[in-house]
Each structure stands twice: as C-alpha cells, then as structure tokens.
N, C-alpha and C positions, 0 to 999 in steps of 0.2 A: 465575469464575475471576479471581483478582486479577492484576492487571498486575505484573510485575516488571522489574528493570532490563534483564534479558536480552531480554525481550519488545520493550522500547523500543529497545533497540540494534539488534534485528533489524528492526524497523519502519523506523527510520531508515535502515539500510542499503538495504533493500529499496526505500523510497521514493526515495532519492538515485540509484539505479540505473534506476529507472522515469523519474524527472524528466529524467534524462541521456538515455535512449533518446528521449524526447519531444522534447528539444531538438535532439539530433543528426539525428533522422529528420523534423524539422519537422512533427510531428503537430499540426496548427493546432488541431484539435477539442479537444485536451487542454492545450494551452499555458497557458491560464488557470488552470487548477487546479494546474500543476507550477511556477508561479512561486513560491509559498511552500511551506515545508515544514510540514505541520501535525504537532500532537503526535499520539501515538497515541490519546490521550484524544478529542482533536478529530475524528479519524479515525472512531472508534466513535460519535461522537455526530453525525456527519453524515447527512443525509437528503435525499430528492429527488434531482435531476439531479447536484448537487454529490457526493453518495454514489457514485453510478453512475460518475462520472468518476474519483474517487479510487480506486475499486476497480480500475478499468482501469490506474491508474498502479501500483498495487500489483502487479498481475498482470504487467505489463512488467517491473517489477523482480524479481519472482521468476523470471520466464523469463531474465532477463540472469543471474541468478546460477545457475541451472541450466544455460544454456548454457556457462557457464565452470566447471561442477562445483565452484562455490564453496559449495553449500548441500547439506544432506542432508535428505531428507523429513521426519524428525522436528522440524527447525527450523521448518519452514513449518507443520507440523501443530501446533506449540506456540503460532503466533501466535493471539492472542485473536480471536474470532469477528468476521467483517465485519459493518458495519453493515447488509448485505442480510440476515443471519440475524436481526437484531433489528427488522427493518422491520415485520414482522407484528405486533409488540407496541406499535406506535405508534398 
C-alpha cells in the first residue's frame, strides 16, 4: 500500500500527540525517541528496540486522539502497517 499525504499527515499528528504525552507525563523510558520527529518512512524502516519504542509513542498518540474523540477508527486503520508487522520479513 503506497504512502499518501493523508497517511503522512495522520502519522505526524499521532506522533506529535504521543511525544507530547511522553513529555508531559515525564515518561523517561521513551523520552529519547520522542526528541525527534521521524518521517513515516523512517518509522516504517525502524527495527529492534527503536522500533518498539516508536510504536509505543504512536500508541500513546492514538490513545490521546481517541480520548479526545478526534479520530475515527477508519483513520487509524488506514495508517500503513507498523514495523512490527514487517519484522518477520527481516
């Protein structure tokens, strides 16, 4: 599935909210990964512990959107596959 501008915009929004939650809640275990904003391509190409940490940031961002009723399930479902789904092919 090719990445489009809507996917990139949604990823950026989700990442920003996840990074904000990490900073506000002082989640030190994830602060290193939330310092920079990766591109969607970098997110998809991540592996190992960095991949795991990035997924946690995205999960926090999605939960923030859902808590504020700012996202519909179809938007989250349209995000490209997470690196975890691609890990078995590495």
